[in-house]
C-alpha positions as CSV (number, residue, x, y, z in Angstrom):
1,M,0.0,0.0,0.0
2,Q,1.5,3.3,-1.0
3,A,2.0,5.9,1.7
4,V,0.1,9.1,1.5
5,K,2.4,11.9,0.7
6,K,2.2,14.8,3.1
7,P,1.3,18.3,1.7
8,K,4.3,20.6,1.3
9,W,3.0,23.0,4.0
10,V,2.8,20.2,6.5
11,V,6.4,19.1,5.8
12,E,7.6,22.7,6.1
13,K,5.8,23.2,9.4
14,E,7.3,20.0,10.8
15,Q,10.8,21.0,9.7
16,A,10.4,24.5,11.3
17,K,9.2,22.9,14.5
18,R,12.2,20.5,14.6
19,K,14.6,23.4,13.8
20,T,13.1,25.5,16.7
21,A,13.4,22.5,19.1
22,S,17.1,22.0,18.2
23,E,18.0,25.7,18.5
24,T,19.9,26.9,21.5
25,V,21.0,30.3,22.8
26,W,24.3,31.3,24.5
27,L,23.7,33.7,27.4
28,F,26.7,35.6,28.7
29,G,27.7,38.0,31.5
30,L,27.6,37.3,35.2
31,H,24.1,38.8,35.8
32,A,22.4,37.0,32.9
33,V,24.0,33.7,33.6
34,R,23.3,33.9,37.3
35,D,19.6,34.6,36.8
36,A,19.3,31.8,34.1
37,L,21.0,29.3,36.5
38,A,18.5,30.2,39.2
39,N,15.5,29.9,36.8
40,P,13.9,26.4,37.2
41,A,11.9,26.9,33.9
42,R,15.1,27.4,31.9
43,E,16.5,24.3,30.2
44,K,20.3,24.6,30.8
45,L,22.7,22.6,28.6
46,R,26.3,23.7,29.0
47,L,28.1,26.2,31.3
48,I,31.6,27.6,30.6
49,V,33.3,29.8,33.2
50,T,36.7,31.2,34.1
51,R,37.9,30.5,37.7
52,N,37.1,34.1,38.7
53,A,33.6,33.8,37.3
54,A,33.1,30.4,38.9
55,D,33.9,31.9,42.3
56,K,31.4,34.8,41.8
57,L,28.7,32.4,40.6
58,A,29.5,29.6,43.1
59,E,26.1,29.7,44.9
60,A,24.1,29.8,41.7
61,I,26.2,27.0,40.1
62,A,25.8,24.8,43.2
63,E,22.0,25.3,43.3
64,S,21.7,24.6,39.6
65,G,23.5,21.2,39.9
66,M,25.4,21.9,36.7
67,E,29.0,20.8,36.2
68,P,30.8,23.8,34.8
69,E,33.6,23.6,32.2
70,M,36.6,25.7,33.2
71,A,38.1,28.0,30.6
72,D,41.3,30.2,30.4
73,P,40.3,33.9,30.4
74,R,42.7,34.5,27.5
75,R,41.2,31.7,25.4
76,F,37.5,31.7,26.3
77,T,36.1,28.7,24.5
78,A,32.3,29.5,24.3
79,P,31.1,30.3,20.7
80,L,30.4,34.0,21.3
81,D,30.9,37.1,19.2
82,P,34.4,38.4,20.0
83,Q,32.8,41.7,21.0
84,S,30.7,40.1,23.7
85,V,31.4,41.3,27.2
86,H,31.1,37.9,28.7
87,Q,32.8,38.5,32.1
88,G,34.1,34.9,32.0
89,A,30.7,33.3,32.0
90,A,28.6,31.7,29.2
91,L,25.6,29.4,29.5
92,E,24.0,27.4,26.6
93,V,20.2,27.2,27.1
94,K,17.0,26.5,25.2
95,A,14.7,29.4,24.6
96,L,11.9,29.9,27.3
97,E,8.4,28.8,26.5
98,W,5.9,31.3,27.8
99,G,2.7,29.6,26.4
100,R,-0.3,31.3,24.8
101,L,-1.3,34.9,24.8
102,A,-4.6,34.2,26.5
103,D,-2.7,32.6,29.4
104,R,-0.5,35.7,29.9
105,A,-3.0,38.5,29.3
106,I,-5.0,37.8,32.5
107,A,-3.4,38.9,35.8
108,D,-3.4,36.4,38.7
109,D,-3.0,39.2,41.2
110,D,-4.4,42.7,41.7
111,R,-2.0,44.7,39.5
112,P,-3.3,46.7,36.6
113,Q,-3.5,44.6,33.4
114,R,-0.9,46.0,31.1
115,L,0.8,44.6,28.0
116,L,3.5,45.9,25.6
117,L,3.3,44.9,21.9
118,L,6.3,45.4,19.6
119,D,5.7,46.0,15.9
120,R,9.0,45.2,14.1
121,V,11.3,46.1,17.0
122,T,14.4,44.1,16.0
123,D,17.2,45.6,18.0
124,P,18.0,43.2,20.9
125,H,19.3,46.0,23.1
126,N,16.0,47.9,22.7
127,V,14.0,44.8,23.5
128,G,16.2,43.9,26.4
129,A,15.6,47.4,27.9
130,I,11.9,47.2,27.2
131,L,11.8,43.9,29.2
132,R,13.5,45.6,32.1
133,S,10.9,48.5,32.0
134,A,8.0,46.0,31.7
135,E,9.2,44.1,34.8
136,V,9.7,47.4,36.8
137,F,6.2,48.7,35.9
138,G,4.4,45.4,36.3
139,A,3.5,44.5,32.7
140,L,2.0,41.1,32.3
141,A,4.0,40.4,29.1
142,V,5.9,41.8,26.2
143,I,4.7,40.5,22.8
144,G,6.6,40.6,19.5
145,T,6.3,38.6,16.3
146,R,8.1,35.4,15.2
147,H,9.6,37.3,12.2
148,H,10.9,40.8,12.3
149,S,11.3,41.0,16.1
150,A,14.4,40.3,18.2
151,P,14.7,36.7,19.2
152,E,16.3,35.6,22.5
153,T,20.0,36.2,22.2
154,G,22.9,36.7,24.6
155,A,22.9,40.4,23.8
156,L,19.2,40.8,24.6
157,A,19.6,38.8,27.8
158,K,22.5,41.0,28.9
159,T,20.7,44.2,28.3
160,A,17.6,42.8,30.0
161,S,19.8,42.3,33.1
162,G,17.9,39.3,34.4
163,A,14.4,40.4,33.3
164,L,14.4,37.9,30.4
165,E,14.1,35.1,33.0
166,R,11.1,36.6,34.8
167,Q,9.3,38.8,32.3
168,P,7.2,36.9,29.8
169,Y,8.3,37.6,26.2
170,L,6.0,36.0,23.6
171,R,6.7,36.0,19.9
172,L,3.5,35.4,18.0
173,R,2.8,34.7,14.3
174,N,0.7,37.7,13.6
175,L,0.5,41.0,15.5
176,A,-2.8,42.2,14.1
177,D,-4.4,38.8,15.1
178,A,-3.0,39.3,18.6
179,I,-4.4,42.8,18.8
180,T,-7.9,41.5,17.8
181,E,-7.7,38.7,20.3
182,L,-6.9,41.2,23.1
183,Q,-9.7,43.5,22.0
184,N,-12.1,40.5,22.2
185,M,-10.8,39.9,25.8
186,G,-11.7,43.5,26.8
187,Y,-8.3,45.2,26.2
188,L,-8.1,48.8,25.1
189,V,-5.3,48.7,22.5
190,L,-3.4,52.0,21.9
191,G,-0.8,52.5,19.2
192,L,2.0,55.0,19.9
193,D,2.4,57.4,16.9
194,G,4.1,60.8,16.9
195,E,1.5,62.1,14.5
196,A,-1.5,61.2,16.6
197,E,-3.8,63.9,17.7
198,Q,-4.5,62.8,21.3
199,T,-1.9,62.3,24.0
200,I,-1.9,59.0,26.0
201,E,-2.9,60.9,29.1
202,T,-6.0,62.4,27.5
203,A,-7.0,59.1,25.8
204,L,-6.8,57.2,29.1
205,E,-8.6,59.8,31.3
206,G,-11.1,57.8,33.4
207,R,-10.1,54.5,31.7
208,K,-7.0,53.5,33.6
209,D,-8.8,50.7,35.4
210,Q,-9.3,48.9,32.1
211,P,-6.9,46.3,30.7
212,I,-4.6,48.3,28.4
213,A,-2.2,47.2,25.7
214,L,0.4,49.6,24.2
215,V,1.8,49.0,20.7
216,M,5.3,50.4,20.0
217,G,6.7,50.6,16.5
218,A,10.3,50.4,15.3
219,E,12.3,53.6,15.4
220,G,12.1,55.3,12.0
221,P,9.3,53.5,10.2
222,G,7.0,53.4,13.3
223,L,3.8,51.3,13.2
224,R,2.8,49.5,10.1
225,E,-0.4,50.6,8.4
226,K,-2.1,47.3,9.2
227,T,-1.3,47.8,12.9
228,K,-2.6,51.4,12.8
229,E,-5.9,50.2,11.3
230,T,-6.3,47.4,13.9
231,V,-5.6,49.3,17.2
232,D,-8.5,51.1,19.0
233,Q,-6.7,54.5,18.9
234,L,-3.4,56.2,18.0
235,V,-1.9,58.3,20.8
236,K,1.3,60.2,21.3
237,I,3.5,61.0,24.3
238,D,2.7,64.5,25.4
239,F,6.1,66.1,26.0
240,A,8.1,64.2,23.3
241,G,7.2,66.4,20.4
242,A,8.2,64.3,17.5
243,F,7.9,60.7,18.7
244,G,11.2,59.9,17.0
245,S,13.0,62.0,19.5
246,L,12.6,59.2,22.1
247,N,14.3,55.9,21.8
248,V,11.7,53.1,21.5
249,S,12.7,51.6,24.8
250,N,12.5,54.9,26.6
251,A,9.1,55.6,24.9
252,A,7.8,52.2,26.1
253,A,8.8,53.0,29.7
254,V,7.2,56.4,29.6
255,A,4.0,55.1,27.9
256,L,3.7,52.3,30.4
257,Y,4.2,54.6,33.4
258,A,1.6,57.1,31.9
259,S,-0.9,54.3,31.6
260,L,-0.8,53.3,35.3
261,P,-3.4,54.5,37.8
262,R,-1.9,57.1,40.2
């Protein structure tokens, strides 16, 4: 009996899934490595440290149960970019799995329900800084797209300074679909745009008790047209003048803070 041939799209989907499962990330720097070692949800594969770094990370290494590989500081053997400021510590890990948007968009405590959505923000340093701000201001998650957004990398983790281990960072297939899903869950979705007529403060007057999602565009091009059409309203940051005058990570922090009840 002849086997039924799988459709091409099924084969491609299975290949992509296997590729994702086999991919690993090298985290580096004392802070990023320490926090990843302490994270029980993080699948850890290989730890390379210098003697000095091993001493500084001794407690975290012991608690993780990992057996570190010792490296000479002059010939650090981890496969990192030569420009990486690794501080003598590198950890190979699998990317974190944060689950579905619906699972992350509902708070399990009494904090205001806030989400940050990123439309083509590809710079890992910006995304790392946004994760830090999201953690500080209590956002439930940061959401990007599978394509055209920064994946988990060592540079992102180092800039996030530990927040990557604690702050949910979801990368979804389609941002417009995610916005619509949130709107159906009762979220007010605001897109940040320097050309908008209303400020974020004015738009949220009397509405800060609602679940609110803020969509940030990449520096330069800003939000895509499809995104602008899908959000509930476009808003700007009051004192920024031209929105481009604020780095996207700073703008995300300001917008998130402005959205919180005070």
